[in-house]
C-alpha positions, 0 to 999 in steps of 0.5 A: 467511469464511477469508482468507489474508493474505500479508505479514501481518507488514508495516504494511498486513498487521497492520492487515488481519488486526486488522480482519478478525478484528475483523469475525469472520473467521478469518486464515490470517496468513503471512510470508516464513517461512511463505510466500515468493512468490518460491518456486514450490513454496512457492507451490504448497502454498497451493492444497493447504493453504489450498483452504478460504479464500475469499480471498487478499490479497497485501500482500507487496511489495518497497517500497524505491523507491530501492533497487529502481533497483539491484535490479531483479531482486529487485524483479521476483522479489517484485513480478511473478514472486511475484504471478504465482506466487500468482495462479496458485496461487490459480487452482488452489486456487479462491481469490479473490485481492486483489492490492495495487499502487501509484500509481507505475504512472503517470508523474505527468503528469496534471493530473486524478486517474487512473482505474483504466483509464488507461494506466500508464507508470512512471517507475522499477523499482518502478513497473515491476515493480508495474506488471508484476505487475498484468498477470501477476495478471490473465493468470493470474487474470482474477477477481482484484481489484487495488487501487492505493493510495499514500503509506501510512502506519501504526503498524506499520511505517516510514512517511514520517510516522513518519521526520518524527517521528523526525528532529524528535525528534532535533533535525534541520533539516527540509527536505521537498519541496512539489512532489510531490502525492498522497494519503496513506492510513492503513493501518487505514483502508485496511483497512476498505475492503480487508475491505469489498471482499472482503465485497461481492465486486464485479466483478473488476478494477482499483480505487483506494482512497486517502485523502480528501485531496490534498496535497504531502509538505511538507504531510503532514510539517506535519500529521504533527508537528502531531499529534505535537506539538500545535503547528505546526512550521517545515519548510523547503519545497524542490523535487524538484530540491534533493533528488534520488534514485535513482528518480524520483517521479511529481509527481502521483499522485492517484487517482480512487476513485469506482469503489471508493466506488460499491461502498459501501465505508467512507469513509476518515477525514479526514487529521488525525483518521488522523494523530491515530490514528496518533500515538496508537497510536505512543505507546500501543505504548511502542515506540521511533520 
């Protein structure tokens, strides 16, 4: 099938294009230079120029969580308005849409994994604009698939594990919060799930897809450095209050993936295997950290 990938140059987009092409699908890979989803006239061309595509996947997003607190309009333009433009264009062009969203639509007060149908209550601008984007997509295109994910890391972009590795290599004293809990998700494995969903074409709605293990940022940092160095590195554990940020983070953002797994998608690898592959790809790339 032909798949239009929006935000194809990003961390997830590059892995998604590779996975699609590895399975024999044809991709129309676009990034902001080719398709700016905040520009209604640019997005309108989707319906005219890519009517032959079966799917459109929206990987484009404003993801600077802290920066969004001071740039709410910029975040909304990409995460809400742009998502709405794209959904309308897909409706006109008869393209199926898979839209990516986030665990930040929840406030983190739950004591059990969040179900796709649980009420949303974002804590900050980023989460609010992504939640509003979900609603805009469903209004414009009720047949869309919305996939929420969390704590992404991949070999082709900035991520928390890469930041930890860079800080370690720079000889910095490492301090990481241990009271925020979620599910780290490797973009190469998420890409497999997304392609599975497109191939299986399940009932429209919201799905959750995250890595299979629940942990704190401190645990993730420890595992990332173990994969990078082959040894255990001492990292100071701190509380969120000791590391204030402009945007509040959900303390618990574990997502229930049973609805997605019931579709029959590829199960993601354990975190250690994912991190080993992540580190190998970084080393093999020969690019600076």
